[in-house]
C-alpha positions as CSV (number, residue, x, y, z in Angstrom):
1,M,12.6,-26.9,3.7
2,R,11.5,-26.7,0.1
3,I,8.7,-24.9,-1.7
4,T,6.1,-27.3,-3.0
5,D,3.5,-24.9,-4.4
6,V,2.5,-21.3,-5.0
7,E,-1.2,-20.9,-4.8
8,V,-3.3,-18.0,-6.0
9,I,-6.9,-17.4,-4.7
10,E,-9.0,-14.7,-6.3
11,L,-11.6,-13.0,-4.1
12,R,-14.5,-10.6,-5.1
13,V,-17.5,-9.2,-3.3
14,P,-20.6,-10.3,-5.2
15,G,-22.0,-7.5,-7.4
16,W,-18.8,-5.4,-7.3
17,T,-18.5,-3.7,-10.7
18,G,-15.2,-1.8,-10.2
19,E,-16.9,1.5,-11.1
20,T,-15.1,3.5,-8.4
21,F,-11.4,3.8,-7.5
22,D,-11.5,1.3,-4.6
23,G,-9.4,-1.9,-4.7
24,S,-10.7,-3.4,-1.5
25,Y,-13.8,-5.1,-2.9
26,D,-11.7,-7.7,-4.7
27,N,-8.4,-9.3,-3.7
28,C,-5.7,-11.7,-4.7
29,L,-4.2,-14.0,-2.1
30,V,-0.8,-15.7,-2.8
31,L,0.2,-18.6,-0.6
32,V,3.6,-20.3,-0.6
33,H,3.5,-23.9,0.6
34,T,6.4,-26.0,1.8
35,D,7.2,-29.7,2.4
36,E,7.3,-29.0,6.2
37,G,3.7,-27.9,6.4
38,L,4.4,-24.2,6.8
39,T,2.6,-21.7,4.5
40,G,3.4,-18.1,3.9
41,I,0.5,-15.8,3.1
42,A,0.2,-12.4,1.3
43,E,-2.1,-10.3,-0.8
44,V,-1.6,-8.0,-3.7
45,D,-3.3,-4.8,-4.8
46,S,-3.5,-5.7,-8.5
47,V,-5.7,-7.4,-11.1
48,P,-6.2,-10.9,-9.6
49,A,-6.6,-12.8,-12.9
50,V,-3.4,-11.2,-14.2
51,I,-1.5,-12.1,-11.0
52,R,-2.7,-15.7,-11.4
53,A,-1.4,-15.8,-15.0
54,I,2.0,-14.6,-14.0
55,V,2.3,-17.1,-11.2
56,E,1.0,-20.1,-13.1
57,A,2.4,-19.4,-16.6
58,P,4.5,-22.2,-18.1
59,R,8.1,-21.6,-19.1
60,S,8.5,-19.7,-22.4
61,H,12.3,-19.6,-22.2
62,T,15.0,-19.1,-19.6
63,H,14.1,-15.4,-18.8
64,A,10.3,-15.7,-19.4
65,M,8.9,-18.0,-16.7
66,G,5.9,-18.1,-14.4
67,L,6.8,-17.5,-10.8
68,K,5.7,-21.0,-9.7
69,Q,8.2,-22.6,-12.0
70,V,10.9,-20.2,-10.7
71,L,10.3,-21.2,-7.1
72,L,9.3,-24.9,-7.0
73,G,11.9,-26.9,-5.1
74,T,13.9,-23.9,-3.8
75,D,14.8,-23.1,-0.2
76,P,12.3,-20.4,1.0
77,S,14.6,-19.1,3.7
78,D,16.8,-17.2,1.1
79,V,14.2,-14.5,0.6
80,E,16.5,-11.9,-0.9
81,G,18.1,-14.4,-3.2
82,L,14.7,-15.6,-4.4
83,W,13.7,-12.0,-5.1
84,E,16.7,-11.7,-7.4
85,R,15.9,-15.1,-9.0
86,M,12.3,-14.1,-9.7
87,Y,13.4,-10.7,-11.1
88,D,16.0,-12.3,-13.4
89,L,13.9,-15.2,-14.7
90,T,11.0,-12.9,-15.6
91,S,13.1,-10.0,-16.9
92,Y,12.2,-10.6,-20.5
93,Y,8.5,-9.6,-19.8
94,G,8.8,-8.1,-16.4
95,R,11.2,-5.7,-14.5
96,R,8.3,-3.2,-13.9
97,G,4.5,-3.1,-13.6
98,V,2.3,-6.1,-12.9
99,V,5.1,-8.7,-12.8
100,I,6.6,-6.8,-9.9
101,H,3.2,-6.8,-8.3
102,A,3.2,-10.6,-8.5
103,I,6.8,-10.8,-7.2
104,S,5.8,-8.5,-4.3
105,A,3.1,-10.9,-3.1
106,V,5.4,-13.9,-3.3
107,D,8.1,-11.9,-1.4
108,I,5.7,-10.9,1.4
109,A,4.6,-14.6,1.7
110,L,8.3,-15.6,1.9
111,W,9.0,-13.1,4.7
112,D,5.9,-14.5,6.5
113,L,7.2,-18.0,6.0
114,R,10.7,-17.1,7.2
115,G,9.3,-15.6,10.4
116,K,7.1,-18.6,11.1
117,A,10.1,-21.0,10.6
118,L,12.3,-18.9,12.9
119,G,9.6,-18.1,15.5
120,K,10.1,-14.4,15.0
121,S,8.0,-11.5,13.8
122,V,8.8,-10.0,10.4
123,G,9.4,-6.7,12.0
124,H,12.3,-8.1,14.0
125,L,13.7,-9.8,10.9
126,L,13.8,-6.6,9.0
127,G,15.8,-4.6,11.5
128,E,16.0,-3.3,15.0
129,R,12.5,-2.4,16.3
130,R,12.3,1.3,17.1
131,R,8.6,1.4,18.1
132,D,5.8,-0.9,19.3
133,R,2.9,1.3,18.2
134,V,2.4,3.3,15.0
135,L,0.2,6.3,14.3
136,A,-2.7,5.4,12.0
137,Y,-4.1,7.7,9.3
138,G,-7.4,6.9,7.6
139,T,-8.2,7.5,4.0
140,V,-11.7,8.9,3.7
141,Y,-13.2,8.2,0.2
142,P,-15.4,9.6,-1.1
143,L,-15.2,12.9,0.8
144,G,-18.5,14.3,-0.5
145,K,-19.8,17.2,-2.5
146,E,-21.4,19.3,0.3
147,P,-20.1,20.3,3.7
148,D,-22.6,18.0,5.5
149,E,-21.3,15.1,3.5
150,V,-17.7,16.0,4.4
151,R,-18.5,16.1,8.1
152,K,-20.4,12.8,7.9
153,N,-17.7,10.9,6.0
154,I,-14.9,12.3,8.2
155,D,-16.9,11.2,11.2
156,R,-16.5,7.5,10.0
157,G,-12.8,7.9,10.5
158,L,-13.0,9.8,13.8
159,A,-15.3,7.0,15.1
160,L,-12.5,4.5,14.6
161,G,-10.2,6.6,16.8
162,L,-8.1,8.1,14.1
163,R,-5.9,11.1,14.9
164,A,-4.9,11.6,11.3
165,I,-7.1,11.6,8.2
166,K,-6.4,11.8,4.5
167,I,-9.2,13.2,2.4
168,V,-9.4,12.3,-1.3
169,A,-10.0,14.7,-4.2
170,D,-12.7,14.2,-6.8
171,P,-12.6,15.3,-10.5
172,F,-15.1,18.1,-9.8
173,W,-12.3,19.8,-7.7
174,R,-10.7,21.0,-10.9
175,K,-13.9,22.8,-12.1
176,D,-15.0,24.8,-9.0
177,I,-12.1,26.1,-7.0
178,D,-14.3,28.1,-4.6
179,K,-16.5,25.1,-3.8
180,T,-13.5,22.9,-3.3
181,A,-11.9,25.5,-1.0
182,R,-15.1,25.4,1.1
183,L,-14.9,21.7,1.4
184,I,-11.3,21.8,2.4
185,R,-11.9,24.4,5.0
186,T,-14.9,22.4,6.3
187,A,-12.7,19.4,6.8
188,R,-10.2,21.4,8.9
189,E,-12.9,23.2,10.9
190,H,-14.6,19.9,11.6
191,V,-11.6,18.1,13.0
192,G,-9.9,21.1,14.7
193,R,-6.1,21.7,14.8
194,D,-5.2,18.6,16.8
195,I,-6.0,16.1,14.0
196,R,-3.5,15.7,11.2
197,L,-5.0,16.2,7.7
198,M,-3.5,15.2,4.3
199,V,-4.9,15.0,0.8
200,D,-4.7,12.5,-2.0
201,A,-5.4,14.0,-5.4
202,A,-5.7,10.5,-6.8
203,T,-5.9,11.4,-10.5
204,A,-8.4,14.2,-9.9
205,W,-6.0,16.6,-11.7
206,S,-4.7,15.8,-15.1
207,V,-2.3,18.8,-15.5
208,A,-0.6,20.9,-12.9
209,E,-2.7,24.0,-13.6
210,E,-5.7,22.2,-12.2
211,G,-4.2,21.6,-8.8
212,L,-1.7,24.5,-8.2
213,P,-4.5,27.0,-7.3
214,L,-5.4,24.9,-4.3
215,M,-1.9,24.7,-2.8
216,P,-2.2,27.9,-0.8
217,I,-5.5,26.7,0.6
218,F,-3.8,23.4,1.7
219,K,-1.0,25.4,3.3
220,E,-3.5,27.7,5.0
221,N,-5.3,24.7,6.5
222,D,-2.1,23.0,7.7
223,F,-2.1,19.9,5.5
224,S,0.7,17.4,6.2
225,W,1.2,16.5,2.5
226,V,-0.3,16.5,-1.0
227,E,-0.3,13.0,-2.5
228,A,-0.3,11.9,-6.1
229,P,-1.0,15.4,-7.6
230,L,-0.8,14.1,-11.2
231,P,-0.6,11.0,-13.3
232,I,2.6,9.3,-12.3
233,D,4.3,9.6,-15.7
234,D,4.1,13.4,-15.5
235,L,7.2,13.8,-13.2
236,D,8.0,17.2,-14.5
237,G,4.5,18.3,-13.5
238,H,5.1,16.8,-10.0
239,A,8.1,19.1,-9.7
240,R,6.0,22.2,-10.2
241,F,4.2,21.5,-6.9
242,Q,7.4,22.4,-5.0
243,G,7.7,25.7,-3.3
244,F,4.4,26.0,-1.5
245,G,5.7,24.7,1.9
246,I,3.8,21.4,1.7
247,P,5.6,18.0,1.1
248,I,4.6,16.3,-2.1
249,G,4.1,12.5,-2.1
250,G,4.0,10.1,-5.0
251,G,4.4,6.6,-6.2
252,D,1.4,4.8,-4.9
253,L,-0.4,5.0,-8.3
254,G,1.9,2.6,-10.0
255,L,5.6,3.0,-9.3
256,T,7.6,-0.2,-8.8
257,T,11.1,-0.9,-7.6
258,R,13.8,1.5,-6.4
259,F,14.8,2.3,-10.1
260,E,11.5,4.1,-10.7
261,Y,11.5,5.8,-7.3
262,E,15.0,7.2,-7.9
263,E,13.7,9.0,-11.0
264,A,10.7,10.2,-9.0
265,F,13.0,11.6,-6.4
266,R,15.4,13.3,-8.8
267,R,13.2,14.4,-11.7
268,G,9.8,14.6,-10.0
269,R,11.4,16.1,-6.8
270,I,8.9,14.3,-4.6
271,D,9.5,14.7,-0.9
272,I,7.7,11.4,0.2
273,A,7.9,8.1,-1.5
274,Q,4.6,6.2,-1.1
275,P,5.3,2.6,-2.2
276,D,2.6,0.0,-1.8
277,V,4.4,-3.1,-0.4
278,T,2.2,-5.3,-2.4
279,M,3.1,-3.6,-5.7
280,A,6.5,-2.0,-5.4
281,G,8.5,-5.2,-4.9
282,G,7.5,-6.6,-1.5
283,L,9.3,-6.1,1.7
284,T,12.7,-6.8,0.2
285,E,12.4,-4.0,-2.3
286,L,10.7,-1.7,0.2
287,M,13.8,-1.9,2.3
288,R,15.9,-0.8,-0.7
289,I,13.5,2.1,-1.5
290,S,13.8,3.1,2.1
291,A,17.6,3.1,1.9
292,L,17.5,5.2,-1.3
293,A,15.2,7.7,0.3
294,K,17.3,8.0,3.4
295,G,20.4,8.6,1.3
296,L,18.7,11.4,-0.6
297,G,17.1,13.0,2.5
298,R,13.6,12.1,1.6
299,R,10.8,10.2,3.4
300,V,8.9,7.0,3.0
301,V,5.2,6.7,3.9
302,T,3.8,3.4,2.8
303,H,0.5,3.0,0.9
304,G,-2.0,0.3,1.7
305,Y,-5.7,0.0,1.0
306,K,-6.5,-3.7,1.1
307,S,-7.0,-5.9,4.3
308,N,-5.2,-6.5,7.6
309,I,-2.6,-8.6,5.7
310,T,-1.2,-5.4,4.1
311,I,-1.6,-3.5,7.4
312,A,0.5,-6.2,9.1
313,A,3.2,-6.0,6.4
314,N,3.3,-2.2,6.7
315,L,3.4,-2.4,10.5
316,A,6.4,-4.7,10.3
317,F,8.3,-2.2,8.1
318,L,7.2,0.9,10.0
319,S,8.2,-0.7,13.4
320,Q,11.9,-0.6,12.4
321,H,11.8,2.4,10.0
322,W,14.3,5.2,10.7
323,M,11.4,7.7,10.9
324,D,8.2,7.5,12.9
325,E,5.9,7.6,9.9
326,P,2.1,6.9,9.9
327,L,0.3,3.8,8.8
328,E,-2.4,4.0,6.2
329,Y,-5.5,2.5,7.7
330,S,-8.3,1.8,5.2
331,T,-11.8,2.9,6.2
332,S,-13.3,1.0,3.3
333,Q,-16.7,-0.6,4.0
334,S,-15.8,-3.7,2.0
335,P,-16.3,-6.9,4.0
336,I,-13.0,-8.3,2.7
337,R,-11.2,-5.4,4.2
338,W,-12.4,-6.2,7.7
339,T,-12.8,-10.0,7.8
340,L,-10.1,-11.6,5.6
341,A,-7.7,-11.9,8.5
342,N,-8.7,-13.4,11.8
343,E,-6.7,-10.7,13.6
344,A,-7.9,-7.1,14.1
345,F,-5.7,-4.1,14.5
346,P,-7.8,-1.7,16.6
347,I,-6.7,1.9,17.0
348,G,-5.9,2.9,20.6
349,P,-6.8,6.0,22.5
350,D,-3.5,7.5,21.3
351,G,-4.5,7.0,17.7
352,R,-1.8,4.3,17.3
353,V,-1.9,0.6,16.3
354,A,0.1,-2.1,18.1
355,V,2.7,-3.9,16.0
356,P,2.1,-7.6,16.1
357,D,4.7,-9.8,17.9
358,R,3.6,-13.2,16.6
359,P,5.8,-15.2,14.2
360,G,5.7,-14.0,10.6
361,L,3.3,-11.3,9.7
362,G,1.2,-12.2,12.7
363,V,-2.0,-12.7,10.7
364,S,-4.0,-15.8,9.6
365,L,-6.7,-16.2,7.0
366,N,-10.4,-16.4,8.0
367,P,-11.5,-19.6,6.1
368,E,-15.2,-18.4,6.1
369,T,-14.3,-15.2,4.4
370,V,-12.0,-16.9,1.9
371,S,-14.8,-19.5,1.1
372,R,-17.5,-16.8,0.8
373,F,-15.7,-14.5,-1.6
374,T,-13.5,-16.9,-3.7
375,V,-14.1,-16.5,-7.4
376,A,-15.0,-19.9,-9.0
377,R,-12.6,-21.0,-11.7
């Protein structure tokens, strides 16, 4: 089998302006086609037009090539070898950032393709399956500015059957600590003690002093972790959030590859790596980040806020992961989020999602959704 094409499809909900921090209203599909009629599919949480440029760029020189030129004519079954080839032949302008995003998408598509060729699920290809169902946690954004809004927005997640909910901070949290504390306590009182709660600061705090006063309140209300407390380059600031009895997560806001995560573990002292499989290097690199975390006694909780394609990739990883960690389950109201894949991943009465057993990722594209939201070139 040989790769004959790498196709990029840009999607966008009409009227979406990108004014809020929600990447589910546009998307970027990457499809790897072969001479035997099999196609691997993936998506990437990045800027679609930039991903297209990285895939389709003509050769500049031996270590500055577009990914399509790197892959054409190669054997897609050597997924790990092709990861190294893509990393090497883009190293002059890549190694981190958006080039790794593009490599991530191709890598996921290659894993999907390998599974389809072998008639096995990606989860089984990655390792020994440890679980068939994974606890889902929903990200509720925005949370709201008043207690009634908090209850209403959290109810959207509870209505899906979620037994774990992540609330998201807003910039106003840094200005009014008393009001923010009321909203946090409202969230806990509303869900009771049987529902897990976690919080994503998501750039709401620019310096540690803005977030540290809330740490005792999160502890008092039994939050499972505090995510992305600061801009990712402030690793020394991340380290200051230690000592409050709450795990600190990080990485979802831009870290790529195990090399950056190692610095976040050692210098930033994060307890939980939160790589996005579509950004950090795909499933191949996610497995390496996982091995690094295990060796350092840290955790991995994957990020994912796109469609059911990303959910399927994360389920494949989490099904064989050495810890029973939760799956991020986007509650976005974007139609792309819910209709891009033909398959749904409903949350069961136990708050868990079944891991697909079909070959590859176990998802297929809905042609009507692709046609409806494709950006004309």
